[in-house]
KOLKENU-394318 format. One record per residue (C-alpha): x, y, z; residue number from 1; residue in one letter. Coordinates in nm, 2 decimals, m for minus. Each point is the difference from the previous one (the first is absolute). Layout:
BEGIN
     east    north       up   num   residuo
        X        Y        Z   NUM         A
...
// end
This chain:
BEGIN
     east    north       up   num   residuo
     3.15     2.83     0.24     1         M
    m0.28    m0.24    m0.06     2         S
    m0.24    m0.08     0.28     3         D
    m0.17    m0.34     0.01     4         L
    m0.33     0.16     0.08     5         F
     0.00     0.24    m0.30     6         D
    m0.22    m0.24    m0.19     7         K
    m0.26     0.01     0.28     8         C
    m0.01     0.38     0.00     9         R
    m0.03     0.00    m0.38    10         D
    m0.29    m0.24     0.00    11         F
    m0.30     0.23    m0.04    12         R
    m0.24    m0.17    m0.24    13         A
    m0.21    m0.18     0.26    14         A
    m0.05     0.32     0.20    15         K
    m0.10     0.19    m0.30    16         E
    m0.26    m0.26    m0.09    17         V
    m0.12     0.00     0.36    18         M
    m0.06     0.37    m0.03    19         A
    m0.21    m0.06    m0.31    20         L
    m0.22    m0.25     0.19    21         G
     0.08    m0.28    m0.25    22         C
     0.23    m0.22     0.22    23         Y
    m0.13    m0.36     0.01    24         P
     0.21    m0.15     0.27    25         Y
     0.00    m0.03     0.38    26         F
    m0.36     0.10     0.05    27         H
    m0.11    m0.07     0.36    28         K
    m0.26    m0.28     0.04    29         V
    m0.18     0.06     0.33    30         E
    m0.20    m0.32     0.03    31         T
     0.05    m0.37    m0.05    32         G
     0.06    m0.15    m0.35    33         Q
    m0.37    m0.06    m0.06    34         D
    m0.20     0.05    m0.33    35         P
    m0.08     0.36     0.11    36         V
     0.27     0.20     0.18    37         V
     0.07     0.35     0.13    38         N
     0.29     0.17    m0.18    39         V
     0.09     0.33     0.15    40         E
    m0.36     0.06     0.11    41         G
    m0.16    m0.12    m0.31    42         K
    m0.20    m0.32    m0.05    43         R
     0.13    m0.21    m0.29    44         M
    m0.05    m0.34    m0.17    45         I
     0.33    m0.18     0.06    46         M
     0.11    m0.15    m0.33    47         M
     0.37     0.03     0.07    48         G
     0.05    m0.26     0.28    49         S
     0.14    m0.35    m0.02    50         N
    m0.25    m0.11     0.27    51         N
    m0.14    m0.25    m0.24    52         Y
    m0.20    m0.21     0.24    53         L
    m0.10     0.29     0.22    54         G
     0.14    m0.16     0.31    55         L
     0.19     0.29     0.16    56         T
    m0.32     0.08     0.21    57         S
    m0.12    m0.35     0.06    58         H
    m0.09    m0.04     0.37    59         P
     0.19    m0.33     0.04    60         A
     0.31     0.14    m0.16    61         V
    m0.01     0.31     0.22    62         K
    m0.06    m0.20     0.31    63         K
     0.29    m0.24    m0.07    64         A
     0.23     0.30    m0.05    65         S
    m0.11     0.16     0.34    66         I
     0.03    m0.33     0.18    67         N
     0.36    m0.05    m0.13    68         A
     0.10     0.35     0.11    69         T
    m0.14    m0.06     0.35    70         E
     0.19    m0.33     0.03    71         K
     0.34     0.09    m0.17    72         Y
     0.01     0.38     0.00    73         G
     0.04     0.22    m0.31    74         V
     0.33    m0.14    m0.14    75         G
     0.26    m0.26     0.02    76         C
     0.30     0.24     0.02    77         V
     0.23    m0.23    m0.17    78         G
     0.05    m0.21    m0.32    79         S
    m0.13    m0.34    m0.06    80         R
     0.36    m0.12     0.01    81         F
     0.04     0.10     0.36    82         L
    m0.28     0.08     0.25    83         N
    m0.28     0.08    m0.24    84         G
    m0.15    m0.34    m0.07    85         T
    m0.32    m0.07     0.17    86         L
    m0.21    m0.31    m0.01    87         E
    m0.25     0.17    m0.22    88         M
     0.27     0.07    m0.26    89         H
     0.06    m0.37    m0.04    90         E
    m0.37    m0.07     0.02    91         E
    m0.06     0.24    m0.29    92         L
     0.29    m0.15    m0.20    93         E
    m0.14    m0.35     0.03    94         N
    m0.35     0.12    m0.09    95         R
     0.12     0.19    m0.30    96         L
     0.21    m0.29    m0.13    97         A
    m0.31    m0.22     0.03    98         E
    m0.22     0.27    m0.17    99         F
     0.22     0.03    m0.31   100         V
     0.08    m0.38     0.00   101         K
     0.38     0.03     0.07   102         K
     0.21    m0.18     0.26   103         P
     0.12     0.32     0.17   104         A
    m0.03     0.37     0.01   105         S
     0.19     0.30     0.16   106         L
    m0.14     0.33     0.12   107         L
     0.15     0.34    m0.07   108         F
    m0.11     0.34     0.14   109         T
    m0.10     0.14    m0.34   110         T
    m0.07    m0.13    m0.35   111         G
     0.28     0.23    m0.13   112         M
     0.25    m0.16     0.24   113         Q
    m0.12    m0.35    m0.10   114         T
     0.11     0.05    m0.36   115         N
     0.32     0.19     0.10   116         L
     0.10    m0.28     0.23   117         G
    m0.10    m0.30    m0.21   118         V
     0.14     0.11    m0.34   119         I
     0.33     0.15     0.13   120         S
     0.09    m0.30     0.21   121         S
    m0.10    m0.26    m0.26   122         L
     0.17     0.13    m0.31   123         V
     0.38     0.03     0.01   124         G
     0.28     0.10    m0.24   125         R
    m0.02    m0.17    m0.34   126         G
    m0.37    m0.08     0.05   127         E
    m0.29     0.16    m0.19   128         T
    m0.33     0.15     0.09   129         I
    m0.26     0.02    m0.28   130         I
    m0.29     0.24     0.07   131         T
    m0.31     0.12    m0.18   132         D
     0.03     0.37    m0.10   133         R
    m0.32     0.07     0.20   134         Y
     0.13    m0.16     0.32   135         D
    m0.04     0.20     0.33   136         H
     0.27     0.24     0.12   137         A
     0.08    m0.22     0.30   138         S
     0.11    m0.27    m0.24   139         I
     0.22     0.24    m0.20   140         I
     0.16     0.13     0.32   141         D
     0.06    m0.36     0.12   142         G
     0.17    m0.07    m0.32   143         C
     0.22     0.31     0.04   144         R
     0.10    m0.12     0.35   145         L
     0.11    m0.34    m0.13   146         S
     0.33    m0.07    m0.16   147         F
    m0.17    m0.17    m0.29   148         G
    m0.07     0.12    m0.35   149         K
    m0.35     0.12    m0.08   150         M
    m0.17    m0.06    m0.34   151         K
    m0.35     0.12    m0.09   152         R
    m0.26    m0.13    m0.25   153         F
    m0.29     0.18    m0.16   154         R
    m0.31    m0.01     0.21   155         H
    m0.17    m0.35    m0.01   156         N
     0.18    m0.07    m0.33   157         D
     0.10    m0.37     0.01   158         M
     0.21     0.01    m0.32   159         S
     0.21     0.28     0.15   160         D
     0.03    m0.18     0.33   161         L
     0.13    m0.31    m0.19   162         E
     0.24     0.22    m0.19   163         K
     0.14     0.14     0.33   164         V
     0.03    m0.35     0.15   165         L
     0.19    m0.12    m0.30   166         K
     0.25     0.28     0.05   167         S
     0.08    m0.11     0.36   168         C
     0.30    m0.21     0.10   169         D
    m0.12    m0.36     0.01   170         K
     0.24    m0.08     0.28   171         N
    m0.12     0.28     0.24   172         K
    m0.31     0.04     0.21   173         G
    m0.30     0.18    m0.13   174         K
    m0.30     0.15     0.17   175         L
    m0.31     0.11    m0.18   176         I
    m0.21     0.26     0.20   177         I
    m0.35     0.11    m0.10   178         V
    m0.29     0.17     0.17   179         D
    m0.29    m0.24     0.02   180         G
    m0.24     0.30    m0.05   181         V
     0.16     0.31    m0.14   182         F
    m0.08     0.28     0.24   183         S
    m0.06     0.28    m0.25   184         M
    m0.14    m0.18    m0.31   185         E
    m0.21    m0.25     0.19   186         G
     0.09    m0.28    m0.23   187         D
     0.13    m0.35     0.09   188         V
     0.34    m0.16    m0.07   189         A
    m0.01    m0.28    m0.25   190         D
     0.11    m0.25     0.26   191         L
    m0.07    m0.32    m0.20   192         P
     0.24     0.11    m0.27   193         S
     0.26     0.14     0.24   194         I
     0.00    m0.33     0.20   195         V
     0.07    m0.19    m0.33   196         K
     0.28     0.23    m0.09   197         L
     0.15    m0.01     0.35   198         A
     0.02    m0.38    m0.02   199         K
     0.14     0.00    m0.36   200         K
     0.29     0.23     0.10   201         Y
     0.06    m0.12     0.35   202         D
    m0.11     0.33     0.16   203         A
    m0.17     0.05     0.34   204         R
    m0.32     0.20     0.02   205         L
    m0.11     0.26     0.26   206         L
    m0.35     0.14    m0.02   207         V
    m0.06     0.32     0.19   208         D
    m0.37    m0.04     0.08   209         D
    m0.05     0.32     0.20   210         A
    m0.32     0.08    m0.19   211         H
    m0.10    m0.37    m0.06   212         G
    m0.01    m0.14     0.35   213         I
    m0.35     0.02     0.14   214         G
    m0.13     0.09    m0.35   215         V
     0.09    m0.27    m0.26   216         M
    m0.11    m0.36     0.01   217         G
    m0.32    m0.16     0.13   218         K
     0.14     0.02     0.35   219         N
     0.19     0.32    m0.03   220         G
     0.34    m0.17     0.02   221         R
     0.13     0.19    m0.29   222         G
     0.11    m0.01    m0.37   223         T
     0.16    m0.35     0.03   224         A
    m0.33    m0.14     0.13   225         E
    m0.19     0.18    m0.28   226         H
     0.21    m0.19    m0.26   227         F
     0.02    m0.32     0.21   228         D
     0.38     0.04     0.01   229         L
     0.07     0.01     0.38   230         E
     0.24    m0.29    m0.03   231         D
     0.19     0.16    m0.29   232         E
     0.08     0.34     0.14   233         V
     0.32    m0.01     0.21   234         D
    m0.05     0.31     0.21   235         L
    m0.31     0.21     0.08   236         I
     0.03     0.35     0.15   237         V
    m0.30     0.16     0.15   238         G
    m0.08     0.32     0.20   239         T
    m0.24     0.07     0.28   240         F
    m0.08     0.36    m0.11   241         S
    m0.26    m0.09    m0.25   242         K
    m0.26    m0.27     0.05   243         S
     0.15    m0.09     0.34   244         F
    m0.09     0.34     0.14   245         A
     0.33     0.05     0.19   246         S
     0.37     0.06    m0.08   247         I
     0.28    m0.24    m0.06   248         G
     0.11    m0.27    m0.24   249         G
     0.10    m0.36    m0.04   250         F
     0.17    m0.24    m0.24   251         V
    m0.10    m0.37    m0.02   252         A
     0.19    m0.29    m0.15   253         G
     0.19    m0.31     0.08   254         D
     0.14    m0.04     0.35   255         E
     0.37     0.01    m0.11   256         E
    m0.04     0.33    m0.19   257         T
    m0.20     0.16     0.29   258         I
     0.26    m0.11     0.25   259         H
     0.27     0.16    m0.22   260         Y
    m0.19     0.32    m0.03   261         L
    m0.06     0.01     0.38   262         K
     0.38     0.02     0.05   263         H
     0.10     0.21    m0.30   264         N
    m0.27     0.26    m0.08   265         A
     0.14     0.32     0.13   266         R
    m0.34     0.18     0.00   267         S
    m0.13    m0.27     0.24   268         L
     0.31    m0.02     0.23   269         I
     0.04     0.38     0.03   270         F
    m0.36     0.11     0.03   271         S
    m0.23     0.01     0.30   272         A
    m0.25    m0.28     0.01   273         S
    m0.37     0.04    m0.12   274         P
    m0.20     0.14     0.30   275         P
    m0.24    m0.23     0.18   276         P
    m0.31     0.19    m0.11   277         A
     0.09    m0.04    m0.37   278         N
     0.07    m0.37     0.03   279         V
    m0.32    m0.06     0.19   280         A
    m0.20     0.19    m0.26   281         S
     0.13    m0.22    m0.28   282         V
    m0.08    m0.32     0.20   283         L
    m0.36     0.13     0.04   284         A
    m0.02     0.07    m0.37   285         V
     0.11    m0.35    m0.08   286         L
    m0.27    m0.14     0.22   287         N
    m0.26     0.21    m0.19   288         I
     0.13    m0.10    m0.34   289         L
     0.00    m0.37     0.09   290         E
    m0.35     0.00     0.13   291         K
    m0.18     0.26    m0.21   292         D
     0.03     0.04    m0.38   293         K
    m0.28     0.26    m0.03   294         S
     0.23     0.30     0.00   295         R
     0.21    m0.16    m0.28   296         L
    m0.31    m0.05    m0.20   297         R
    m0.12     0.36     0.06   298         S
     0.34     0.13    m0.10   299         L
    m0.01    m0.16    m0.34   300         W
    m0.37     0.09    m0.05   301         E
     0.08     0.37     0.07   302         N
     0.31    m0.01    m0.22   303         A
    m0.20    m0.13    m0.30   304         E
    m0.27     0.26     0.06   305         K
     0.25     0.28     0.00   306         L
     0.20    m0.13    m0.29   307         R
    m0.32    m0.05    m0.21   308         R
    m0.11     0.36     0.09   309         G
     0.33     0.15    m0.10   310         F
    m0.01    m0.17    m0.33   311         K
    m0.36     0.11    m0.07   312         E
     0.11     0.36     0.07   313         I
     0.28    m0.04    m0.25   314         G
     0.31    m0.04     0.22   315         Y
     0.30    m0.21    m0.10   316         D
     0.06    m0.25     0.29   317         T
     0.29    m0.17    m0.17   318         G
     0.05    m0.37     0.07   319         E
    m0.13     0.02     0.36   320         S
    m0.19    m0.31     0.12   321         T
     0.03     0.06     0.37   322         T
    m0.13     0.25     0.27   323         P
     0.27     0.24    m0.12   324         I
    m0.15     0.20    m0.29   325         I
     0.22     0.25    m0.19   326         P
    m0.16     0.27    m0.20   327         L
     0.25     0.06    m0.27   328         I
     0.03     0.37    m0.06   329         I
     0.33     0.01    m0.19   330         G
     0.10     0.36     0.05   331         D
     0.14     0.07     0.35   332         S
    m0.14     0.35     0.02   333         M
    m0.35    m0.13    m0.07   334         K
     0.04    m0.27     0.26   335         A
     0.08     0.26     0.27   336         F
    m0.27     0.23    m0.12   337         Q
    m0.25    m0.29     0.02   338         M
     0.12    m0.09     0.35   339         W
    m0.06     0.36     0.12   340         K
    m0.36     0.01    m0.14   341         I
    m0.08    m0.34     0.15   342         L
     0.14     0.11     0.33   343         F
    m0.20     0.32     0.00   344         D
    m0.31    m0.20    m0.08   345         R
     0.04    m0.24     0.29   346         G
     0.18    m0.30    m0.16   347         V
     0.35    m0.10     0.14   348         F
     0.22    m0.16    m0.27   349         T
     0.37    m0.03    m0.08   350         T
     0.16     0.16    m0.30   351         P
     0.29    m0.21    m0.14   352         V
     0.26     0.14    m0.24   353         V
     0.35    m0.09    m0.13   354         S
     0.22    m0.15     0.13   355         P
    m0.26    m0.21     0.19   356         A
    m0.16    m0.07    m0.34   357         V
     0.16     0.04    m0.35   358         P
     0.01     0.34    m0.17   359         D
    m0.34     0.10    m0.16   360         N
    m0.18    m0.26     0.21   361         R
    m0.11     0.21     0.30   362         A
    m0.30    m0.13     0.17   363         L
    m0.25     0.04     0.29   364         I
     0.03    m0.30     0.22   365         R
    m0.33    m0.12     0.15   366         V
    m0.01    m0.26     0.28   367         S
    m0.31    m0.20     0.08   368         V
    m0.12    m0.10     0.35   369         M
    m0.22    m0.29     0.09   370         A
    m0.20     0.24     0.22   371         T
    m0.10     0.24    m0.28   372         F
    m0.38     0.03    m0.03   373         S
    m0.18     0.03    m0.33   374         Q
    m0.07     0.36     0.10   375         R
     0.38     0.07     0.04   376         H
     0.07    m0.15    m0.34   377         I
    m0.29     0.19    m0.17   378         D
     0.10     0.33     0.15   379         Q
     0.37    m0.04    m0.09   380         A
    m0.08    m0.10    m0.36   381         L
    m0.21     0.31    m0.04   382         D
     0.29     0.22     0.11   383         V
     0.24    m0.19    m0.22   384         F
    m0.22     0.05    m0.30   385         E
    m0.04     0.37     0.05   386         E
     0.37     0.05     0.06   387         T
     0.11    m0.21    m0.29   388         G
    m0.23     0.20    m0.23   389         K
     0.13     0.33     0.15   390         M
     0.36    m0.07    m0.08   391         I
    m0.05    m0.19    m0.32   392         G
     0.10    m0.35     0.08   393         V
    m0.35    m0.15    m0.07   394         V
    m0.26     0.11    m0.26   395         P
    m0.29     0.22     0.09   396         D
    m0.35    m0.09    m0.10   397         R
     0.06     0.14    m0.35   398         K
     0.29    m0.23    m0.04   399         G
     0.26     0.28     0.03   400         K
     0.26     0.04     0.27   401         S
    m0.04     0.28     0.25   402         G
     0.27     0.25     0.11   403         E
     0.10     0.09     0.35   404         G
     0.04     0.34     0.15   405         P
     0.30     0.18    m0.16   406         K
     0.12     0.14     0.33   407         T
     0.03    m0.35     0.15   408         M
     0.17    m0.13    m0.31   409         K
     0.25     0.29     0.02   410         E
     0.07    m0.07     0.36   411         K
     0.06    m0.37    m0.06   412         M
     0.22     0.07    m0.31   413         R
     0.22     0.23     0.20   414         N
     0.03    m0.26     0.28   415         W
     0.08    m0.28    m0.24   416         M
     0.27     0.21    m0.17   417         K
     0.18     0.06     0.33   418         K
    m0.05    m0.34     0.16   419         L
     0.03    m0.24    m0.29   420         W
     0.15     0.23    m0.27   421         R
    m0.29    m0.06    m0.24   422         V
     0.01     0.23    m0.30   423         K
// end
């Protein structure tokens, strides 16, 4: 007789890797998400956080969160649909709509729930969702929950997008969904071309700007502002867990669509409301963004310094033009090996392998903060150079690639065989 839990008992790969000391996930961060953090008792430069503007520890943001907790308590203990709507929820919705230049917006408890609720309730049977192959997992899951058909186009390939649009039923609704800034590669959607194609084929356009809000555009309003296309994008989705230093999500668009989502998005109706502290934090961040652009400038200055430094060392940073900088390693085993050496030398990063990126395009994801100092950047670049030479992904001073420790390579190879079935 088969037991449902057999698969759980048979799953041993992660534990074996933990025993080897090569496991890259769930490491305990013991301090705030600042440029330097404590991770399991060790001081490290944090280059794996989405705290782009460095606002998680800003005094005004922390004070707003504390004041909201003192006034409203720690939670709303109900959904927005019932008892969970506070005046500050509606205040934030109004502020966000104004910020991204849309008539209305709607809050969700997480960014994941935003995409799940918006996509699944908008797209019905016979209708089509067209997604970029590099779109975030929350978009893919939202598509799966809908009753529509999902079609995908090659990453940022406009000729392939047009081919897909031509194949859609002209008499049925179509929704194009793209990330504004792609979270692993750090490149930007070709919004001008996508807008033109959406109009040509009568499709609607949703931009998930989780990594663009607070980062892109001269005012930090996102990718649509960056391209001066705020009036051309139908729906903008954003999250609070990056630049906005909190947790939650929102969708902004025309009033009729937002009203519809308010009464049909199941992830909104059947989830507890965003806690007061989180909402107050985002309101405080908006105040800072609207009054002070210095952090935005510092973020981009730091991003360019790091990207330039990586290229000088010899790293391939792909098509990145944002504060997300991928170091393209290619081989998954080498990416995990590199993560381990960086971690041991005091630099916290994120290894990314298939299926999060295509096969043979494993990478180390580096995230930039506005609050990095030149010293943080210089120290990190020194470690990246030494590590890259050690494992052979950048040339050494003689122009040859180095080679990492065989024992580490063997450990990582065994892990990859078990976890990803790499030969």
